[in-house]
Biotite code that builds the C-alpha atoms (Angstrom):
import biotite.structure as struc

atoms = struc.array([
    struc.Atom([-44.885, 17.023, -18.084], chain_id="A", res_id=1, res_name="MET", atom_name="CA", element="C"),
    struc.Atom([-46.900, 19.034, -15.459], chain_id="A", res_id=2, res_name="SER", atom_name="CA", element="C"),
    struc.Atom([-43.776, 18.941, -13.233], chain_id="A", res_id=3, res_name="PHE", atom_name="CA", element="C"),
    struc.Atom([-41.586, 20.210, -15.904], chain_id="A", res_id=4, res_name="GLU", atom_name="CA", element="C"),
    struc.Atom([-44.042, 23.003, -16.554], chain_id="A", res_id=5, res_name="LEU", atom_name="CA", element="C"),
    struc.Atom([-44.033, 23.993, -12.901], chain_id="A", res_id=6, res_name="VAL", atom_name="CA", element="C"),
    struc.Atom([-40.285, 24.128, -13.032], chain_id="A", res_id=7, res_name="ARG", atom_name="CA", element="C"),
    struc.Atom([-40.203, 26.342, -16.032], chain_id="A", res_id=8, res_name="GLN", atom_name="CA", element="C"),
    struc.Atom([-42.759, 28.721, -14.596], chain_id="A", res_id=9, res_name="LEU", atom_name="CA", element="C"),
    struc.Atom([-40.901, 28.823, -11.348], chain_id="A", res_id=10, res_name="GLN", atom_name="CA", element="C"),
    struc.Atom([-37.879, 30.182, -13.040], chain_id="A", res_id=11, res_name="GLN", atom_name="CA", element="C"),
    struc.Atom([-40.153, 33.062, -14.204], chain_id="A", res_id=12, res_name="ARG", atom_name="CA", element="C"),
    struc.Atom([-40.977, 33.904, -10.622], chain_id="A", res_id=13, res_name="ALA", atom_name="CA", element="C"),
    struc.Atom([-44.392, 32.157, -10.620], chain_id="A", res_id=14, res_name="VAL", atom_name="CA", element="C"),
    struc.Atom([-45.269, 30.669, -7.315], chain_id="A", res_id=15, res_name="ALA", atom_name="CA", element="C"),
    struc.Atom([-44.964, 26.876, -7.099], chain_id="A", res_id=16, res_name="VAL", atom_name="CA", element="C"),
    struc.Atom([-48.012, 26.607, -4.901], chain_id="A", res_id=17, res_name="GLU", atom_name="CA", element="C"),
    struc.Atom([-50.154, 28.543, -7.323], chain_id="A", res_id=18, res_name="GLN", atom_name="CA", element="C"),
    struc.Atom([-48.935, 26.425, -10.431], chain_id="A", res_id=19, res_name="MET", atom_name="CA", element="C"),
    struc.Atom([-49.460, 23.166, -8.667], chain_id="A", res_id=20, res_name="CYS", atom_name="CA", element="C"),
    struc.Atom([-53.023, 24.170, -7.726], chain_id="A", res_id=21, res_name="ARG", atom_name="CA", element="C"),
    struc.Atom([-53.723, 25.189, -11.360], chain_id="A", res_id=22, res_name="VAL", atom_name="CA", element="C"),
    struc.Atom([-52.267, 22.010, -12.759], chain_id="A", res_id=23, res_name="LEU", atom_name="CA", element="C"),
    struc.Atom([-53.814, 19.836, -10.014], chain_id="A", res_id=24, res_name="GLU", atom_name="CA", element="C"),
    struc.Atom([-50.491, 18.287, -8.905], chain_id="A", res_id=25, res_name="VAL", atom_name="CA", element="C"),
    struc.Atom([-49.052, 17.997, -5.443], chain_id="A", res_id=26, res_name="SER", atom_name="CA", element="C"),
    struc.Atom([-46.291, 20.231, -4.160], chain_id="A", res_id=27, res_name="ARG", atom_name="CA", element="C"),
    struc.Atom([-44.604, 17.204, -2.539], chain_id="A", res_id=28, res_name="SER", atom_name="CA", element="C"),
    struc.Atom([-44.717, 15.333, -5.786], chain_id="A", res_id=29, res_name="GLY", atom_name="CA", element="C"),
    struc.Atom([-43.156, 18.202, -7.598], chain_id="A", res_id=30, res_name="TYR", atom_name="CA", element="C"),
    struc.Atom([-40.244, 18.483, -5.165], chain_id="A", res_id=31, res_name="TYR", atom_name="CA", element="C"),
    struc.Atom([-39.748, 14.758, -5.173], chain_id="A", res_id=32, res_name="ALA", atom_name="CA", element="C"),
    struc.Atom([-39.574, 14.777, -8.937], chain_id="A", res_id=33, res_name="ALA", atom_name="CA", element="C"),
    struc.Atom([-37.040, 17.669, -9.005], chain_id="A", res_id=34, res_name="ARG", atom_name="CA", element="C"),
    struc.Atom([-34.796, 15.822, -6.394], chain_id="A", res_id=35, res_name="LYS", atom_name="CA", element="C"),
    struc.Atom([-34.911, 12.678, -8.657], chain_id="A", res_id=36, res_name="ARG", atom_name="CA", element="C"),
    struc.Atom([-33.888, 14.626, -11.615], chain_id="A", res_id=37, res_name="SER", atom_name="CA", element="C"),
    struc.Atom([-31.012, 16.330, -9.730], chain_id="A", res_id=38, res_name="GLN", atom_name="CA", element="C"),
    struc.Atom([-29.804, 12.967, -8.406], chain_id="A", res_id=39, res_name="SER", atom_name="CA", element="C"),
    struc.Atom([-29.868, 11.418, -11.883], chain_id="A", res_id=40, res_name="GLN", atom_name="CA", element="C"),
    struc.Atom([-27.773, 14.210, -13.278], chain_id="A", res_id=41, res_name="ALA", atom_name="CA", element="C"),
    struc.Atom([-25.279, 13.776, -10.525], chain_id="A", res_id=42, res_name="ALA", atom_name="CA", element="C"),
    struc.Atom([-25.095, 10.012, -11.044], chain_id="A", res_id=43, res_name="VAL", atom_name="CA", element="C"),
    struc.Atom([-24.506, 10.514, -14.762], chain_id="A", res_id=44, res_name="CYS", atom_name="CA", element="C"),
    struc.Atom([-21.598, 12.852, -14.075], chain_id="A", res_id=45, res_name="LYS", atom_name="CA", element="C"),
    struc.Atom([-20.137, 10.377, -11.500], chain_id="A", res_id=46, res_name="ALA", atom_name="CA", element="C"),
    struc.Atom([-20.561, 7.522, -13.843], chain_id="A", res_id=47, res_name="SER", atom_name="CA", element="C"),
    struc.Atom([-18.722, 9.305, -16.680], chain_id="A", res_id=48, res_name="VAL", atom_name="CA", element="C"),
    struc.Atom([-15.716, 10.069, -14.604], chain_id="A", res_id=49, res_name="HIS", atom_name="CA", element="C"),
    struc.Atom([-15.823, 6.625, -12.988], chain_id="A", res_id=50, res_name="LEU", atom_name="CA", element="C"),
    struc.Atom([-15.791, 4.873, -16.403], chain_id="A", res_id=51, res_name="LYS", atom_name="CA", element="C"),
    struc.Atom([-13.019, 7.130, -17.674], chain_id="A", res_id=52, res_name="ALA", atom_name="CA", element="C"),
    struc.Atom([-10.854, 6.471, -14.698], chain_id="A", res_id=53, res_name="ALA", atom_name="CA", element="C"),
    struc.Atom([-11.449, 2.586, -14.961], chain_id="A", res_id=54, res_name="PHE", atom_name="CA", element="C"),
    struc.Atom([-10.642, 2.739, -18.592], chain_id="A", res_id=55, res_name="ALA", atom_name="CA", element="C"),
    struc.Atom([-7.452, 4.735, -17.943], chain_id="A", res_id=56, res_name="ALA", atom_name="CA", element="C"),
    struc.Atom([-6.288, 1.960, -15.587], chain_id="A", res_id=57, res_name="SER", atom_name="CA", element="C"),
    struc.Atom([-7.112, -0.692, -18.211], chain_id="A", res_id=58, res_name="GLU", atom_name="CA", element="C"),
    struc.Atom([-9.251, -2.345, -15.725], chain_id="A", res_id=59, res_name="GLY", atom_name="CA", element="C"),
    struc.Atom([-6.556, -2.585, -13.071], chain_id="A", res_id=60, res_name="ALA", atom_name="CA", element="C"),
    struc.Atom([-8.128, -0.381, -10.384], chain_id="A", res_id=61, res_name="TYR", atom_name="CA", element="C"),
    struc.Atom([-10.467, -1.684, -7.844], chain_id="A", res_id=62, res_name="GLY", atom_name="CA", element="C"),
    struc.Atom([-13.008, 0.517, -5.793], chain_id="A", res_id=63, res_name="SER", atom_name="CA", element="C"),
    struc.Atom([-10.460, 2.069, -3.510], chain_id="A", res_id=64, res_name="ARG", atom_name="CA", element="C"),
    struc.Atom([-8.065, 3.307, -6.230], chain_id="A", res_id=65, res_name="ARG", atom_name="CA", element="C"),
    struc.Atom([-10.915, 4.367, -8.418], chain_id="A", res_id=66, res_name="LEU", atom_name="CA", element="C"),
    struc.Atom([-12.246, 6.467, -5.620], chain_id="A", res_id=67, res_name="ARG", atom_name="CA", element="C"),
    struc.Atom([-8.840, 8.272, -5.328], chain_id="A", res_id=68, res_name="THR", atom_name="CA", element="C"),
    struc.Atom([-8.784, 8.526, -9.258], chain_id="A", res_id=69, res_name="ALA", atom_name="CA", element="C"),
    struc.Atom([-12.198, 10.135, -9.541], chain_id="A", res_id=70, res_name="VAL", atom_name="CA", element="C"),
    struc.Atom([-11.545, 12.481, -6.479], chain_id="A", res_id=71, res_name="ALA", atom_name="CA", element="C"),
    struc.Atom([-8.523, 13.919, -8.563], chain_id="A", res_id=72, res_name="SER", atom_name="CA", element="C"),
    struc.Atom([-11.146, 14.665, -11.210], chain_id="A", res_id=73, res_name="ARG", atom_name="CA", element="C"),
    struc.Atom([-13.160, 16.606, -8.723], chain_id="A", res_id=74, res_name="GLY", atom_name="CA", element="C"),
    struc.Atom([-15.804, 13.944, -8.178], chain_id="A", res_id=75, res_name="VAL", atom_name="CA", element="C"),
    struc.Atom([-16.033, 12.979, -4.504], chain_id="A", res_id=76, res_name="VAL", atom_name="CA", element="C"),
    struc.Atom([-18.193, 10.016, -3.543], chain_id="A", res_id=77, res_name="MET", atom_name="CA", element="C"),
    struc.Atom([-18.490, 7.364, -0.862], chain_id="A", res_id=78, res_name="GLY", atom_name="CA", element="C"),
    struc.Atom([-16.973, 3.876, -1.367], chain_id="A", res_id=79, res_name="ILE", atom_name="CA", element="C"),
    struc.Atom([-20.382, 2.081, -1.216], chain_id="A", res_id=80, res_name="TYR", atom_name="CA", element="C"),
    struc.Atom([-21.927, 4.495, -3.795], chain_id="A", res_id=81, res_name="ARG", atom_name="CA", element="C"),
    struc.Atom([-18.826, 3.889, -5.979], chain_id="A", res_id=82, res_name="LEU", atom_name="CA", element="C"),
    struc.Atom([-19.061, 0.081, -5.702], chain_id="A", res_id=83, res_name="ARG", atom_name="CA", element="C"),
    struc.Atom([-22.861, 0.329, -6.661], chain_id="A", res_id=84, res_name="ARG", atom_name="CA", element="C"),
    struc.Atom([-21.993, 2.229, -9.700], chain_id="A", res_id=85, res_name="LEU", atom_name="CA", element="C"),
    struc.Atom([-19.267, -0.215, -10.563], chain_id="A", res_id=86, res_name="MET", atom_name="CA", element="C"),
    struc.Atom([-21.838, -3.088, -10.437], chain_id="A", res_id=87, res_name="ARG", atom_name="CA", element="C"),
    struc.Atom([-24.294, -1.088, -12.323], chain_id="A", res_id=88, res_name="GLN", atom_name="CA", element="C"),
    struc.Atom([-21.843, -0.416, -15.177], chain_id="A", res_id=89, res_name="HIS", atom_name="CA", element="C"),
    struc.Atom([-20.192, -3.790, -15.074], chain_id="A", res_id=90, res_name="GLY", atom_name="CA", element="C"),
    struc.Atom([-16.775, -2.463, -13.969], chain_id="A", res_id=91, res_name="LEU", atom_name="CA", element="C"),
    struc.Atom([-14.825, -5.290, -12.493], chain_id="A", res_id=92, res_name="ARG", atom_name="CA", element="C"),
    struc.Atom([-11.160, -5.167, -11.599], chain_id="A", res_id=93, res_name="SER", atom_name="CA", element="C"),
    struc.Atom([-8.868, -7.785, -13.384], chain_id="A", res_id=94, res_name="THR", atom_name="CA", element="C"),
    struc.Atom([-7.875, -9.011, -9.972], chain_id="A", res_id=95, res_name="TRP", atom_name="CA", element="C"),
    struc.Atom([-8.426, -8.595, -6.248], chain_id="A", res_id=96, res_name="ARG", atom_name="CA", element="C"),
    struc.Atom([-5.568, -7.691, -4.010], chain_id="A", res_id=97, res_name="ARG", atom_name="CA", element="C"),
    struc.Atom([-4.380, -9.918, -1.148], chain_id="A", res_id=98, res_name="LYS", atom_name="CA", element="C"),
    struc.Atom([-1.774, -7.638, 0.497], chain_id="A", res_id=99, res_name="PHE", atom_name="CA", element="C"),
    struc.Atom([-0.363, -4.314, -0.424], chain_id="A", res_id=100, res_name="VAL", atom_name="CA", element="C"),
    struc.Atom([3.169, -3.287, -1.349], chain_id="A", res_id=101, res_name="HIS", atom_name="CA", element="C"),
    struc.Atom([4.706, -1.337, -4.113], chain_id="A", res_id=102, res_name="ALA", atom_name="CA", element="C"),
    struc.Atom([8.105, -0.899, -5.710], chain_id="A", res_id=103, res_name="THR", atom_name="CA", element="C"),
    struc.Atom([9.408, 1.455, -8.366], chain_id="A", res_id=104, res_name="ASP", atom_name="CA", element="C"),
    struc.Atom([10.748, -0.676, -11.210], chain_id="A", res_id=105, res_name="SER", atom_name="CA", element="C"),
    struc.Atom([13.106, 1.653, -13.079], chain_id="A", res_id=106, res_name="LYS", atom_name="CA", element="C"),
    struc.Atom([15.012, -1.150, -14.835], chain_id="A", res_id=107, res_name="HIS", atom_name="CA", element="C"),
    struc.Atom([14.028, -4.456, -16.579], chain_id="A", res_id=108, res_name="TRP", atom_name="CA", element="C"),
    struc.Atom([15.356, -6.933, -19.129], chain_id="A", res_id=109, res_name="ALA", atom_name="CA", element="C"),
    struc.Atom([13.602, -9.827, -20.732], chain_id="A", res_id=110, res_name="MET", atom_name="CA", element="C"),
    struc.Atom([14.812, -13.075, -22.241], chain_id="A", res_id=111, res_name="ALA", atom_name="CA", element="C"),
    struc.Atom([13.268, -16.501, -23.033], chain_id="A", res_id=112, res_name="PRO", atom_name="CA", element="C"),
    struc.Atom([15.286, -18.075, -20.168], chain_id="A", res_id=113, res_name="GLY", atom_name="CA", element="C"),
    struc.Atom([16.523, -16.797, -16.891], chain_id="A", res_id=114, res_name="MET", atom_name="CA", element="C"),
    struc.Atom([20.260, -16.531, -17.309], chain_id="A", res_id=115, res_name="GLN", atom_name="CA", element="C"),
    struc.Atom([23.179, -14.826, -15.627], chain_id="A", res_id=116, res_name="ALA", atom_name="CA", element="C"),
    struc.Atom([23.564, -12.604, -18.665], chain_id="A", res_id=117, res_name="ALA", atom_name="CA", element="C"),
    struc.Atom([19.901, -11.405, -18.333], chain_id="A", res_id=118, res_name="LEU", atom_name="CA", element="C"),
    struc.Atom([20.410, -10.446, -14.596], chain_id="A", res_id=119, res_name="VAL", atom_name="CA", element="C"),
    struc.Atom([23.561, -8.538, -15.540], chain_id="A", res_id=120, res_name="CYS", atom_name="CA", element="C"),
    struc.Atom([21.870, -6.645, -18.391], chain_id="A", res_id=121, res_name="ARG", atom_name="CA", element="C"),
    struc.Atom([19.075, -5.639, -16.051], chain_id="A", res_id=122, res_name="ALA", atom_name="CA", element="C"),
    struc.Atom([21.520, -4.475, -13.404], chain_id="A", res_id=123, res_name="LEU", atom_name="CA", element="C"),
    struc.Atom([23.595, -2.596, -15.848], chain_id="A", res_id=124, res_name="GLN", atom_name="CA", element="C"),
    struc.Atom([20.511, -0.832, -17.163], chain_id="A", res_id=125, res_name="GLN", atom_name="CA", element="C"),
    struc.Atom([19.598, 0.124, -13.624], chain_id="A", res_id=126, res_name="ALA", atom_name="CA", element="C"),
    struc.Atom([23.071, 1.463, -13.049], chain_id="A", res_id=127, res_name="ILE", atom_name="CA", element="C"),
    struc.Atom([23.096, 3.627, -16.160], chain_id="A", res_id=128, res_name="VAL", atom_name="CA", element="C"),
    struc.Atom([19.648, 5.020, -15.683], chain_id="A", res_id=129, res_name="GLN", atom_name="CA", element="C"),
    struc.Atom([19.912, 5.623, -11.787], chain_id="A", res_id=130, res_name="ARG", atom_name="CA", element="C"),
    struc.Atom([23.576, 6.116, -11.205], chain_id="A", res_id=131, res_name="GLN", atom_name="CA", element="C"),
    struc.Atom([23.692, 4.928, -7.731], chain_id="A", res_id=132, res_name="PRO", atom_name="CA", element="C"),
    struc.Atom([26.355, 5.974, -5.246], chain_id="A", res_id=133, res_name="ALA", atom_name="CA", element="C"),
    struc.Atom([28.681, 3.290, -3.990], chain_id="A", res_id=134, res_name="ALA", atom_name="CA", element="C"),
    struc.Atom([27.320, 1.226, -1.021], chain_id="A", res_id=135, res_name="GLY", atom_name="CA", element="C"),
    struc.Atom([23.841, 0.792, -2.435], chain_id="A", res_id=136, res_name="LEU", atom_name="CA", element="C"),
    struc.Atom([22.459, -2.556, -1.339], chain_id="A", res_id=137, res_name="ILE", atom_name="CA", element="C"),
    struc.Atom([21.060, -4.729, -4.286], chain_id="A", res_id=138, res_name="VAL", atom_name="CA", element="C"),
    struc.Atom([18.687, -7.303, -2.928], chain_id="A", res_id=139, res_name="HIS", atom_name="CA", element="C"),
    struc.Atom([17.668, -10.528, -4.754], chain_id="A", res_id=140, res_name="SER", atom_name="CA", element="C"),
    struc.Atom([16.456, -13.995, -4.175], chain_id="A", res_id=141, res_name="ASP", atom_name="CA", element="C"),
    struc.Atom([18.867, -16.992, -3.914], chain_id="A", res_id=142, res_name="ARG", atom_name="CA", element="C"),
    struc.Atom([18.852, -17.833, -7.525], chain_id="A", res_id=143, res_name="GLY", atom_name="CA", element="C"),
    struc.Atom([22.173, -19.032, -9.085], chain_id="A", res_id=144, res_name="SER", atom_name="CA", element="C"),
    struc.Atom([22.050, -16.148, -11.567], chain_id="A", res_id=145, res_name="GLN", atom_name="CA", element="C"),
    struc.Atom([22.525, -13.653, -8.828], chain_id="A", res_id=146, res_name="TYR", atom_name="CA", element="C"),
    struc.Atom([25.353, -15.734, -7.198], chain_id="A", res_id=147, res_name="ALA", atom_name="CA", element="C"),
    struc.Atom([27.106, -16.003, -10.461], chain_id="A", res_id=148, res_name="SER", atom_name="CA", element="C"),
    struc.Atom([30.684, -14.683, -10.913], chain_id="A", res_id=149, res_name="ALA", atom_name="CA", element="C"),
    struc.Atom([29.532, -12.236, -13.613], chain_id="A", res_id=150, res_name="ALA", atom_name="CA", element="C"),
    struc.Atom([26.870, -10.643, -11.491], chain_id="A", res_id=151, res_name="ASN", atom_name="CA", element="C"),
    struc.Atom([29.060, -10.525, -8.424], chain_id="A", res_id=152, res_name="GLN", atom_name="CA", element="C"),
    struc.Atom([31.846, -8.826, -10.571], chain_id="A", res_id=153, res_name="ALA", atom_name="CA", element="C"),
    struc.Atom([29.460, -6.164, -11.704], chain_id="A", res_id=154, res_name="LEU", atom_name="CA", element="C"),
    struc.Atom([28.267, -5.423, -8.187], chain_id="A", res_id=155, res_name="LEU", atom_name="CA", element="C"),
    struc.Atom([31.988, -5.109, -7.168], chain_id="A", res_id=156, res_name="ALA", atom_name="CA", element="C"),
    struc.Atom([32.880, -2.870, -10.184], chain_id="A", res_id=157, res_name="LYS", atom_name="CA", element="C"),
    struc.Atom([30.389, -0.255, -9.074], chain_id="A", res_id=158, res_name="HIS", atom_name="CA", element="C"),
    struc.Atom([30.791, -0.655, -5.352], chain_id="A", res_id=159, res_name="GLY", atom_name="CA", element="C"),
    struc.Atom([27.397, -2.164, -4.833], chain_id="A", res_id=160, res_name="LEU", atom_name="CA", element="C"),
    struc.Atom([26.575, -4.573, -1.974], chain_id="A", res_id=161, res_name="VAL", atom_name="CA", element="C"),
    struc.Atom([24.803, -7.723, -2.805], chain_id="A", res_id=162, res_name="GLY", atom_name="CA", element="C"),
    struc.Atom([22.088, -9.117, -0.568], chain_id="A", res_id=163, res_name="SER", atom_name="CA", element="C"),
    struc.Atom([20.089, -12.227, -0.858], chain_id="A", res_id=164, res_name="MET", atom_name="CA", element="C"),
    struc.Atom([16.944, -13.509, 0.720], chain_id="A", res_id=165, res_name="SER", atom_name="CA", element="C"),
    struc.Atom([17.120, -15.806, 3.827], chain_id="A", res_id=166, res_name="ARG", atom_name="CA", element="C"),
    struc.Atom([16.588, -19.446, 3.024], chain_id="A", res_id=167, res_name="LYS", atom_name="CA", element="C"),
    struc.Atom([12.957, -20.273, 3.023], chain_id="A", res_id=168, res_name="GLY", atom_name="CA", element="C"),
    struc.Atom([11.782, -16.688, 3.874], chain_id="A", res_id=169, res_name="ASN", atom_name="CA", element="C"),
    struc.Atom([9.684, -15.216, 0.987], chain_id="A", res_id=170, res_name="CYS", atom_name="CA", element="C"),
    struc.Atom([8.974, -11.968, 2.894], chain_id="A", res_id=171, res_name="TRP", atom_name="CA", element="C"),
    struc.Atom([12.477, -10.705, 2.171], chain_id="A", res_id=172, res_name="ASP", atom_name="CA", element="C"),
    struc.Atom([11.545, -10.456, -1.491], chain_id="A", res_id=173, res_name="ASN", atom_name="CA", element="C"),
    struc.Atom([7.874, -9.334, -0.943], chain_id="A", res_id=174, res_name="ALA", atom_name="CA", element="C"),
    struc.Atom([8.257, -5.947, -2.653], chain_id="A", res_id=175, res_name="VAL", atom_name="CA", element="C"),
    struc.Atom([9.546, -7.383, -5.926], chain_id="A", res_id=176, res_name="MET", atom_name="CA", element="C"),
    struc.Atom([7.111, -10.367, -5.782], chain_id="A", res_id=177, res_name="GLU", atom_name="CA", element="C"),
    struc.Atom([4.337, -7.878, -5.409], chain_id="A", res_id=178, res_name="ARG", atom_name="CA", element="C"),
    struc.Atom([5.544, -6.015, -8.496], chain_id="A", res_id=179, res_name="PHE", atom_name="CA", element="C"),
    struc.Atom([5.635, -9.132, -10.651], chain_id="A", res_id=180, res_name="PHE", atom_name="CA", element="C"),
    struc.Atom([2.096, -10.018, -9.400], chain_id="A", res_id=181, res_name="LEU", atom_name="CA", element="C"),
    struc.Atom([0.878, -6.715, -10.527], chain_id="A", res_id=182, res_name="ASN", atom_name="CA", element="C"),
    struc.Atom([2.558, -7.075, -13.796], chain_id="A", res_id=183, res_name="LEU", atom_name="CA", element="C"),
    struc.Atom([1.015, -10.521, -14.501], chain_id="A", res_id=184, res_name="LYS", atom_name="CA", element="C"),
    struc.Atom([-2.517, -9.699, -13.243], chain_id="A", res_id=185, res_name="MET", atom_name="CA", element="C"),
    struc.Atom([-2.790, -6.217, -14.755], chain_id="A", res_id=186, res_name="GLU", atom_name="CA", element="C"),
    struc.Atom([-1.018, -6.781, -17.989], chain_id="A", res_id=187, res_name="ARG", atom_name="CA", element="C"),
    struc.Atom([0.654, -10.086, -19.163], chain_id="A", res_id=188, res_name="VAL", atom_name="CA", element="C"),
    struc.Atom([-2.351, -12.337, -18.281], chain_id="A", res_id=189, res_name="TRP", atom_name="CA", element="C"),
    struc.Atom([-4.693, -9.846, -20.069], chain_id="A", res_id=190, res_name="GLN", atom_name="CA", element="C"),
    struc.Atom([-2.709, -10.268, -23.374], chain_id="A", res_id=191, res_name="ARG", atom_name="CA", element="C"),
    struc.Atom([-2.038, -12.984, -25.914], chain_id="A", res_id=192, res_name="ASP", atom_name="CA", element="C"),
    struc.Atom([1.460, -12.099, -27.269], chain_id="A", res_id=193, res_name="TYR", atom_name="CA", element="C"),
    struc.Atom([2.270, -13.280, -30.769], chain_id="A", res_id=194, res_name="ALA", atom_name="CA", element="C"),
    struc.Atom([6.012, -13.468, -30.061], chain_id="A", res_id=195, res_name="ASN", atom_name="CA", element="C"),
    struc.Atom([8.739, -12.416, -27.517], chain_id="A", res_id=196, res_name="HIS", atom_name="CA", element="C"),
    struc.Atom([9.461, -9.077, -29.145], chain_id="A", res_id=197, res_name="ALA", atom_name="CA", element="C"),
    struc.Atom([5.742, -8.017, -28.693], chain_id="A", res_id=198, res_name="GLU", atom_name="CA", element="C"),
    struc.Atom([5.726, -9.132, -25.077], chain_id="A", res_id=199, res_name="ALA", atom_name="CA", element="C"),
    struc.Atom([8.966, -7.047, -24.545], chain_id="A", res_id=200, res_name="THR", atom_name="CA", element="C"),
    struc.Atom([7.491, -3.931, -25.984], chain_id="A", res_id=201, res_name="SER", atom_name="CA", element="C"),
    struc.Atom([4.231, -4.243, -24.156], chain_id="A", res_id=202, res_name="ASP", atom_name="CA", element="C"),
    struc.Atom([5.725, -4.939, -20.838], chain_id="A", res_id=203, res_name="ILE", atom_name="CA", element="C"),
    struc.Atom([8.090, -2.065, -21.206], chain_id="A", res_id=204, res_name="ALA", atom_name="CA", element="C"),
    struc.Atom([5.176, 0.129, -22.018], chain_id="A", res_id=205, res_name="ASN", atom_name="CA", element="C"),
    struc.Atom([3.428, -1.058, -18.850], chain_id="A", res_id=206, res_name="TYR", atom_name="CA", element="C"),
    struc.Atom([6.356, -0.181, -16.643], chain_id="A", res_id=207, res_name="ILE", atom_name="CA", element="C"),
    struc.Atom([7.288, 3.216, -18.145], chain_id="A", res_id=208, res_name="VAL", atom_name="CA", element="C"),
    struc.Atom([3.925, 4.549, -19.097], chain_id="A", res_id=209, res_name="SER", atom_name="CA", element="C"),
    struc.Atom([1.602, 3.133, -16.434], chain_id="A", res_id=210, res_name="PHE", atom_name="CA", element="C"),
    struc.Atom([3.189, 1.562, -13.429], chain_id="A", res_id=211, res_name="TYR", atom_name="CA", element="C"),
    struc.Atom([5.877, 4.183, -12.701], chain_id="A", res_id=212, res_name="ASN", atom_name="CA", element="C"),
    struc.Atom([4.100, 7.171, -14.155], chain_id="A", res_id=213, res_name="SER", atom_name="CA", element="C"),
    struc.Atom([0.284, 6.789, -13.519], chain_id="A", res_id=214, res_name="VAL", atom_name="CA", element="C"),
    struc.Atom([-0.585, 3.757, -11.297], chain_id="A", res_id=215, res_name="ARG", atom_name="CA", element="C"),
    struc.Atom([-1.643, 4.798, -7.837], chain_id="A", res_id=216, res_name="LEU", atom_name="CA", element="C"),
    struc.Atom([0.191, 3.004, -4.943], chain_id="A", res_id=217, res_name="HIS", atom_name="CA", element="C"),
    struc.Atom([-1.466, 2.993, -1.586], chain_id="A", res_id=218, res_name="SER", atom_name="CA", element="C"),
    struc.Atom([1.836, 2.497, 0.260], chain_id="A", res_id=219, res_name="LYS", atom_name="CA", element="C"),
    struc.Atom([3.011, 5.734, -1.439], chain_id="A", res_id=220, res_name="LEU", atom_name="CA", element="C"),
    struc.Atom([-0.031, 7.797, -0.345], chain_id="A", res_id=221, res_name="GLY", atom_name="CA", element="C"),
    struc.Atom([-1.886, 6.945, -3.525], chain_id="A", res_id=222, res_name="ASN", atom_name="CA", element="C"),
    struc.Atom([0.781, 8.499, -5.719], chain_id="A", res_id=223, res_name="LEU", atom_name="CA", element="C"),
    struc.Atom([2.651, 7.012, -8.736], chain_id="A", res_id=224, res_name="PRO", atom_name="CA", element="C"),
    struc.Atom([6.211, 6.210, -7.903], chain_id="A", res_id=225, res_name="PRO", atom_name="CA", element="C"),
    struc.Atom([7.703, 8.873, -10.125], chain_id="A", res_id=226, res_name="ASN", atom_name="CA", element="C"),
    struc.Atom([5.513, 11.553, -8.378], chain_id="A", res_id=227, res_name="THR", atom_name="CA", element="C"),
    struc.Atom([6.417, 10.265, -4.943], chain_id="A", res_id=228, res_name="PHE", atom_name="CA", element="C"),
    struc.Atom([10.165, 10.252, -5.784], chain_id="A", res_id=229, res_name="GLU", atom_name="CA", element="C"),
    struc.Atom([9.955, 13.859, -7.125], chain_id="A", res_id=230, res_name="GLN", atom_name="CA", element="C"),
    struc.Atom([8.045, 15.041, -4.012], chain_id="A", res_id=231, res_name="GLN", atom_name="CA", element="C"),
    struc.Atom([10.390, 13.278, -1.556], chain_id="A", res_id=232, res_name="SER", atom_name="CA", element="C"),
    struc.Atom([13.364, 14.957, -3.288], chain_id="A", res_id=233, res_name="ALA", atom_name="CA", element="C"),
    struc.Atom([11.926, 18.426, -2.337], chain_id="A", res_id=234, res_name="PHE", atom_name="CA", element="C"),
    struc.Atom([11.249, 17.544, 1.180], chain_id="A", res_id=235, res_name="LYS", atom_name="CA", element="C"),
    struc.Atom([13.485, 19.393, 3.740], chain_id="A", res_id=236, res_name="LEU", atom_name="CA", element="C"),
    struc.Atom([15.354, 17.255, 6.142], chain_id="A", res_id=237, res_name="PRO", atom_name="CA", element="C"),
    struc.Atom([14.028, 17.046, 9.687], chain_id="A", res_id=238, res_name="ILE", atom_name="CA", element="C"),
    struc.Atom([15.684, 19.651, 11.954], chain_id="A", res_id=239, res_name="GLY", atom_name="CA", element="C"),
    struc.Atom([17.394, 18.600, 15.107], chain_id="A", res_id=240, res_name="LEU", atom_name="CA", element="C"),
    struc.Atom([16.284, 19.974, 18.376], chain_id="A", res_id=241, res_name="CYS", atom_name="CA", element="C"),
    struc.Atom([18.790, 22.417, 20.022], chain_id="A", res_id=242, res_name="GLU", atom_name="CA", element="C"),
    struc.Atom([17.847, 21.114, 23.489], chain_id="A", res_id=243, res_name="ILE", atom_name="CA", element="C"),
    struc.Atom([19.839, 17.961, 24.456], chain_id="A", res_id=244, res_name="THR", atom_name="CA", element="C"),
])
């Protein structure tokens, strides 16, 4: 109470030294109390933004992405302080990353079983939405669905080039494997779907409303895929040097 009175009187141009002497409190104690008060206010503001960013990611973000997210809200803090606040408020990511990759999933299709028709439907959706030029490489694993006559015919119809992973080499498909890992860890395994229709709707929402539009991707400079693509479209081509 004495320190608060000193603060109020200081705002009225009363000397701190004089008031501390009258109230029989130390100046060092007053300044220490004021510093603690300012620190608590700052922590409170940081905590509000931190919890808001964590909630917006539905618990998907770890400390690194959260640091970027709160920085975009105007709150800059060190990684160790952020992690301390996460522990303090019980904010724990739904998973821990093992390696980093990202892909922009602009097309999808879902069915109870993995059949050639499902693969063709997903590819057809991608073609309609993205309208790729002839010669685009469509990469997949070595599943029989992708080698099916129907899928190969669809590729040929639109002038697309099919590509398959090398036998026993999982890294060829690492980008899409990463996407499916994100999907499972951040959404599917956090839900208990009542039926296939509910799962289809929720997964579509994750891809369109979060993964492509909001989720930060470290490989894309901590930008969502949609934003990265838009910015890339406006980049000027690199000029060639006139000196040869």
